[in-house]
C-alpha positions as CSV (number, residue, x, y, z in Angstrom):
1,X,239.1,328.4,119.5
2,X,239.9,324.5,119.8
3,X,242.0,323.2,117.1
4,X,239.7,321.8,114.3
5,X,240.1,320.5,110.7
6,X,238.5,322.8,108.2
7,X,235.9,321.2,105.6
8,X,235.1,318.6,108.2
9,X,231.8,317.2,106.9
10,X,230.4,316.4,110.7
11,X,231.2,320.0,111.5
12,X,229.6,321.4,108.4
13,X,226.5,319.3,108.8
14,X,226.1,320.5,112.4
15,X,226.5,324.1,111.6
16,X,223.9,323.9,108.7
17,X,221.5,322.2,111.3
18,X,221.3,325.7,112.9
19,X,219.9,327.0,109.8
20,X,217.4,324.0,109.8
21,X,216.5,324.9,113.3
22,X,215.9,328.7,113.1
23,X,214.5,328.9,109.5
24,X,211.2,327.6,111.2
25,X,211.0,331.0,112.7
26,X,211.7,332.7,109.3
27,X,209.0,330.7,107.3
28,X,206.2,330.4,109.8
29,X,206.3,333.7,111.9
30,X,208.0,336.0,109.2
31,X,206.3,334.8,106.0
32,X,203.3,332.5,106.5
33,X,201.1,331.5,109.4
34,X,201.8,334.5,111.5
35,X,201.1,337.2,109.1
36,X,197.9,335.5,107.8
37,X,196.7,334.9,111.2
38,X,197.5,338.5,112.2
39,X,195.6,340.0,109.1
40,X,192.8,337.7,109.8
41,X,192.3,338.9,113.5
42,X,193.0,342.5,112.7
43,X,191.2,343.1,109.5
44,X,187.9,345.1,109.9
45,X,184.9,343.6,108.3
46,X,183.3,346.9,107.5
47,X,185.8,347.7,104.7
48,X,188.6,350.4,104.3
49,X,191.7,350.6,106.1
50,X,192.3,348.1,109.0
51,X,193.2,350.2,112.1
52,X,194.4,348.8,115.6
53,X,195.0,350.1,119.0
54,X,198.5,349.5,120.1
55,X,199.2,351.0,123.6
56,X,196.7,353.7,122.9
57,X,198.0,354.7,119.3
58,X,196.0,354.0,116.2
59,X,197.8,352.5,113.3
60,X,197.2,350.5,110.3
61,X,197.6,346.6,110.9
62,X,200.3,346.0,108.3
63,X,202.2,349.2,109.3
64,X,202.3,348.2,112.9
65,X,203.7,344.6,112.2
66,X,206.3,346.2,109.8
67,X,207.3,348.9,112.2
68,X,207.8,346.4,115.0
69,X,210.0,344.4,112.8
70,X,211.9,347.5,112.1
71,X,212.3,348.3,115.6
72,X,213.6,344.8,116.4
73,X,216.2,345.2,113.7
74,X,217.1,348.7,114.7
75,X,217.9,347.4,118.3
76,X,220.0,344.8,117.0
77,X,222.0,347.0,114.8
78,X,222.9,349.0,117.7
79,X,223.6,346.0,120.1
80,X,225.2,343.5,117.9
81,X,228.7,345.4,117.3
82,X,229.1,345.3,121.0
83,X,227.7,341.8,121.8
84,X,229.9,340.3,118.9
85,X,232.9,342.2,120.2
86,X,232.1,340.7,123.8
87,X,232.0,337.3,122.3
88,X,235.3,337.4,120.7
89,X,237.1,339.4,123.4
90,X,236.1,337.0,126.2
91,X,235.6,333.8,124.5
92,X,231.8,333.6,124.7
93,X,230.7,333.0,121.1
94,X,228.6,330.0,121.9
95,X,227.2,331.6,125.1
96,X,225.9,334.5,123.1
97,X,224.7,332.1,120.3
98,X,222.7,330.1,122.9
99,X,221.2,333.3,124.6
100,X,219.7,334.6,121.5
101,X,218.4,331.2,120.7
102,X,216.6,330.9,123.8
103,X,215.1,334.6,123.6
104,X,213.7,333.7,120.1
105,X,212.6,330.2,120.7
106,X,210.6,331.3,124.1
107,X,209.2,334.2,122.4
108,X,207.7,332.1,119.6
109,X,206.3,329.9,122.3
110,X,204.8,332.9,124.0
111,X,202.8,333.8,120.8
112,X,200.6,330.7,121.8
113,X,198.8,333.1,123.9
114,X,198.4,335.7,121.2
115,X,194.8,336.9,120.2
116,X,193.3,340.2,119.4
117,X,192.5,341.2,123.1
118,X,196.2,340.4,123.8
119,X,197.7,342.4,120.8
120,X,200.4,344.2,122.7
121,X,201.6,340.8,124.1
122,X,201.8,339.3,120.6
123,X,203.6,342.2,118.9
124,X,206.1,342.3,121.9
125,X,206.8,338.5,121.5
126,X,206.7,339.1,117.7
127,X,209.4,341.6,118.1
128,X,211.6,339.5,120.7
129,X,211.5,336.4,118.4
130,X,212.9,338.6,115.5
131,X,215.7,340.0,117.8
132,X,216.7,336.3,118.8
133,X,216.6,335.1,115.3
134,X,218.8,338.0,114.0
135,X,221.3,337.6,117.0
136,X,221.4,333.8,116.4
137,X,222.0,334.2,112.7
138,X,224.8,336.7,113.2
139,X,227.0,334.2,115.3
140,X,226.0,331.4,113.1
141,X,227.4,333.1,110.0
142,X,230.5,333.9,111.6
143,X,231.4,330.2,111.9
144,X,231.6,329.8,108.0
145,X,235.3,331.1,107.5
146,X,236.2,329.0,110.5
147,X,234.8,325.7,109.3
148,X,235.4,326.0,105.6
149,X,238.4,327.0,103.4
150,X,237.7,330.0,100.9
151,X,237.3,327.5,97.9
152,X,234.6,325.8,99.7
153,X,232.7,328.7,101.4
154,X,230.2,329.3,98.4
155,X,229.2,325.5,98.7
156,X,229.2,325.3,102.4
157,X,227.1,328.3,102.4
158,X,224.7,326.9,100.0
159,X,224.3,323.8,102.0
160,X,223.4,325.9,105.0
161,X,220.7,327.7,103.2
162,X,219.5,324.5,101.6
163,X,219.1,322.9,105.1
164,X,217.2,325.8,106.1
165,X,214.7,325.7,103.4
166,X,214.1,321.8,103.9
167,X,214.0,322.5,107.7
168,X,211.4,325.2,107.5
169,X,209.3,323.4,104.8
170,X,209.1,320.3,106.9
171,X,207.9,322.2,110.1
172,X,205.7,324.3,107.7
173,X,203.9,321.1,106.5
174,X,203.3,320.0,110.2
175,X,201.8,323.3,111.0
176,X,200.0,323.2,107.5
177,X,198.0,320.0,108.7
178,X,196.8,321.6,111.8
179,X,195.8,324.9,110.1
180,X,193.8,323.3,107.3
181,X,192.3,320.1,109.0
182,X,191.6,321.2,112.5
183,X,188.6,318.8,112.4
184,X,191.1,315.8,112.3
185,X,192.3,316.7,115.7
186,X,189.0,318.0,117.2
187,X,190.0,321.5,117.5
188,X,186.9,323.9,117.7
189,X,188.7,327.1,118.3
190,X,189.6,328.9,115.1
191,X,192.7,330.5,116.4
192,X,194.3,327.4,118.0
193,X,195.9,325.9,115.0
194,X,198.0,329.0,114.2
195,X,198.9,329.6,117.9
196,X,199.7,326.0,118.1
197,X,202.0,326.6,115.1
198,X,203.9,329.3,117.0
199,X,204.4,326.9,120.0
200,X,205.8,324.3,117.6
201,X,208.2,326.7,116.0
202,X,209.6,327.5,119.2
203,X,210.1,323.8,120.4
204,X,211.4,323.0,116.9
205,X,214.0,325.8,117.0
206,X,215.2,325.0,120.4
207,X,215.3,321.4,120.0
208,X,217.2,321.1,116.6
209,X,219.8,323.9,117.8
210,X,221.0,321.4,120.4
211,X,223.0,319.8,117.4
212,X,225.2,322.7,116.5
213,X,225.6,323.6,120.2
214,X,227.2,320.3,121.0
215,X,229.3,320.2,118.0
216,X,230.5,323.7,117.0
217,X,233.6,325.0,118.8
218,X,233.8,327.8,121.3
219,X,236.5,330.5,120.6
220,X,239.3,331.6,122.9
221,X,239.6,335.3,124.2
222,X,241.2,337.6,121.8
223,X,245.1,338.0,122.7
224,X,245.1,341.6,122.1
225,X,242.1,342.0,124.7
226,X,243.5,339.9,127.6
227,X,244.1,341.5,131.0
228,X,241.6,344.2,130.6
229,X,238.5,344.8,132.2
230,X,235.2,343.4,130.4
231,X,234.4,347.0,129.0
232,X,237.9,347.6,127.8
233,X,238.1,344.2,126.2
234,X,235.0,344.7,124.3
235,X,236.1,348.4,123.2
236,X,239.6,347.0,122.2
237,X,237.9,344.1,120.1
238,X,235.5,346.4,118.4
239,X,238.1,349.1,117.5
240,X,240.5,346.4,116.3
241,X,238.0,344.9,113.9
242,X,236.7,348.1,112.7
243,X,240.1,349.2,111.6
244,X,240.7,346.1,109.9
245,X,237.4,346.7,107.9
246,X,238.3,350.3,107.4
247,X,241.4,349.3,105.6
248,X,239.9,346.4,103.6
249,X,238.9,347.9,100.3
250,X,237.1,344.7,99.1
251,X,234.7,344.9,102.2
252,X,234.2,348.7,102.0
253,X,233.1,348.3,98.4
254,X,230.9,345.1,98.9
255,X,228.9,346.1,101.8
256,X,227.3,349.3,100.6
257,X,226.0,347.2,97.7
258,X,225.0,344.5,99.9
259,X,223.1,347.2,102.1
260,X,220.8,348.2,99.2
261,X,220.3,345.0,97.7
262,X,219.1,343.6,101.3
263,X,216.7,346.7,101.6
264,X,214.8,345.2,98.8
265,X,215.2,341.4,99.4
266,X,214.6,341.2,102.9
267,X,211.5,343.7,102.7
268,X,210.0,341.6,99.8
269,X,210.6,338.3,102.0
270,X,208.6,340.1,105.0
271,X,205.6,341.5,103.0
272,X,205.2,339.2,100.1
273,X,202.4,337.2,102.0
274,X,200.7,340.3,103.1
275,X,200.9,341.7,99.7
276,X,199.1,338.6,98.1
277,X,196.5,338.5,100.8
278,X,195.7,342.2,100.7
279,X,196.0,342.9,97.0
280,X,194.7,339.6,95.3
281,X,192.5,338.3,98.1
282,X,194.3,334.9,98.0
283,X,193.2,332.1,100.4
284,X,195.6,331.2,103.1
285,X,195.9,327.7,101.6
286,X,197.2,329.0,98.2
287,X,199.5,331.5,100.3
288,X,201.1,328.8,102.3
289,X,201.5,326.4,99.6
290,X,203.2,329.3,97.5
291,X,205.5,330.0,100.2
292,X,206.5,326.4,100.7
293,X,207.3,326.3,97.1
294,X,209.3,329.2,97.2
295,X,211.5,327.6,99.8
296,X,212.1,324.5,97.7
297,X,213.0,326.5,94.6
298,X,215.4,328.7,96.7
299,X,217.5,325.3,97.3
300,X,217.9,325.2,93.5
301,X,218.9,328.9,93.5
302,X,221.4,328.5,96.2
303,X,223.3,325.7,94.5
304,X,222.8,327.3,91.0
305,X,224.4,330.6,92.1
306,X,227.2,328.7,93.9
307,X,228.0,326.9,90.6
308,X,227.7,329.9,88.4
309,X,230.1,331.8,90.7
310,X,232.8,329.3,89.8
311,X,232.3,330.0,86.2
312,X,231.8,333.9,86.2
313,X,232.8,334.9,89.6
314,X,230.6,336.2,92.7
315,X,230.3,339.8,91.7
316,X,229.0,339.3,88.3
317,X,226.6,336.7,89.3
318,X,225.3,339.1,92.0
319,X,224.8,341.9,89.6
320,X,222.7,339.8,87.2
321,X,220.5,338.5,90.2
322,X,220.2,342.2,91.3
323,X,218.8,343.2,88.1
324,X,216.3,340.4,88.0
325,X,215.2,341.4,91.6
326,X,214.5,345.2,90.2
327,X,212.3,343.6,87.5
328,X,210.3,341.7,90.1
329,X,209.5,344.8,92.1
330,X,208.3,346.6,88.8
331,X,206.2,343.4,88.0
332,X,204.6,343.5,91.5
333,X,203.2,346.8,90.9
334,X,201.2,345.7,87.8
335,X,200.2,342.2,89.3
336,X,196.6,341.5,88.9
337,X,196.0,337.8,88.7
338,X,196.8,334.7,91.0
339,X,198.8,333.1,88.2
340,X,200.9,336.1,87.9
341,X,201.4,336.0,91.5
342,X,202.5,332.3,91.4
343,X,205.0,333.0,88.6
344,X,206.5,335.9,90.5
345,X,206.9,333.8,93.5
346,X,208.7,331.2,91.6
347,X,211.4,333.8,90.5
348,X,211.3,335.3,94.1
349,X,212.4,331.8,95.4
350,X,215.0,331.1,92.8
351,X,216.7,334.6,93.3
352,X,216.2,334.5,97.1
353,X,218.2,331.4,97.5
354,X,220.8,332.5,95.3
355,X,221.5,336.1,96.5
356,X,221.5,335.3,100.2
357,X,223.8,332.3,100.0
358,X,226.2,334.0,97.5
359,X,226.4,337.4,99.5
360,X,227.2,335.5,102.7
361,X,230.1,333.5,101.0
362,X,231.4,336.5,99.1
363,X,231.7,338.4,102.3
364,X,233.3,335.6,104.2
365,X,236.0,335.3,101.2
366,X,236.8,338.9,101.6
367,X,237.7,338.7,105.1
368,X,241.3,338.3,106.5
369,X,241.8,334.3,106.5
370,X,243.0,332.4,109.5
371,X,241.7,334.8,112.1
372,X,239.6,334.2,115.2
373,X,237.5,337.4,115.4
374,X,234.9,336.2,113.1
375,X,231.9,337.0,115.3
376,X,232.8,340.6,115.2
377,X,233.7,340.7,111.5
378,X,230.2,339.2,110.6
379,X,228.5,341.5,112.9
380,X,229.1,344.2,110.4
381,X,227.7,342.2,107.8
382,X,224.6,341.3,109.7
383,X,224.2,345.1,110.9
384,X,224.4,346.0,107.1
385,X,221.5,343.6,106.4
386,X,219.4,344.6,109.6
387,X,219.9,348.2,108.9
388,X,218.7,347.5,105.5
389,X,215.5,345.8,106.8
390,X,214.8,348.9,109.2
391,X,215.2,351.1,106.1
392,X,213.1,349.0,103.9
393,X,210.2,348.3,106.3
394,X,210.0,351.8,107.5
395,X,209.8,353.1,103.8
396,X,207.6,350.3,102.8
397,X,205.2,351.0,105.7
398,X,205.5,354.8,105.1
399,X,204.6,354.9,101.5
400,X,201.5,352.6,102.2
401,X,200.3,354.8,105.3
402,X,200.6,357.8,102.9
403,X,199.2,356.5,99.6
404,X,197.0,353.7,100.9
405,X,198.4,351.6,98.2
406,X,200.8,348.8,99.0
407,X,201.7,348.5,95.3
408,X,203.6,351.9,95.4
409,X,205.6,350.5,98.4
410,X,206.5,347.5,96.3
411,X,207.7,349.5,93.2
412,X,209.7,351.9,95.4
413,X,212.0,348.9,96.1
414,X,213.3,348.6,92.6
415,X,215.2,351.8,93.3
416,X,217.4,350.1,95.8
417,X,218.1,347.1,93.6
418,X,219.3,349.7,90.9
419,X,221.6,351.6,93.4
420,X,222.9,348.0,94.5
421,X,223.7,347.1,91.0
422,X,225.6,350.3,90.5
423,X,227.7,349.9,93.5
424,X,228.4,346.3,92.6
425,X,230.2,347.8,89.4
426,X,232.7,349.3,91.9
427,X,233.4,345.9,93.4
428,X,234.0,344.2,90.0
429,X,237.9,344.6,90.3
430,X,237.6,341.9,93.1
431,X,235.7,339.6,90.7
432,X,238.9,337.9,89.4
433,X,240.1,337.3,92.8
434,X,236.9,335.9,94.1
435,X,236.5,333.5,91.1
436,X,239.9,332.1,91.7
437,X,239.4,331.5,95.2
438,X,236.0,329.8,94.3
439,X,238.1,327.3,92.2
440,X,240.8,326.8,94.8
């Protein structure tokens, strides 16, 4: 990797702009307009469960979308170790990052053509967009220990998420205008505002990604993999990183806890809008405004957790946040009013920003410092998260399919947070070290 000065402000801003760019997908496609549009066009007017036909198979609409996401995450879980090893071994980190960005952005643009009679096309694009997002985030995360020293990584991670939240809210408001006031633009087709939003997300994602693409450095090929054929280089790189992770007790204790916490957090982020729409019959305007407010509150959460980590250490703060998440899941089961939904949404936003930002920086600080194989190392972090989403979405959909009650699905997620909390206790021995690193 080209020589660089860590903690360079321009470099950090450029890195954070990738969160600004791709978070548009995470909000509009995963959390707000897509799920609202999808539920609207696939809901039966006769009442009862809402079944759709997908390549000849009959399935409940929300189960189909959850399984499509789970499939995307599963594919990436299997592919990321080898793609990241390829990036590190061959000095192609930036090329891999670009490839995933193009796949995700163009898939979002493809959703412009998604209607009920093109359901299969829409689900395929939805799945590809998720895969592009996952891959791009994995590579971008790996730059954190490269551009920031350990004592700055909590703050830099928080800045990345803050940029992401502000960016996605900005594009969401733009899309919001088209969705709520189509008459201002002479739009008569009821599906057009949502489909236009998907197109704008793809353009936004691709356009703003140019900033980090131009500034972030590429990496040099790994020395221990030089002189070998492509497959052998990838194999050598993968085995080298795997051995280092196997011997790193801090990572071995943190990743299992992160897995169980991610099952809950990531699943909640995906299904929150559908839950509010199905259980409380909330209007799309209320849902979108709520999700926007969640992103803004998450900025506060990200910086607040970074500050608390300096005082109490990363692990203790994560333990507290994990218990609060378990409480949210139990509260969701008893939710019965719009006011309660808004209160719970506020807590989700506050804790979402905190746990995401602090988990990323905690893992970064547990890595061997001054090494270049960051893509491969962070692939294991991202694999843990994506495998957790596969499990979470599968079980969430399975429980709803069996019980026909999405509340039981929400309640079941509390179990994963309790397990995450118990596993964080095992990682407490590293809290003093992380606290010292946070304070330089």
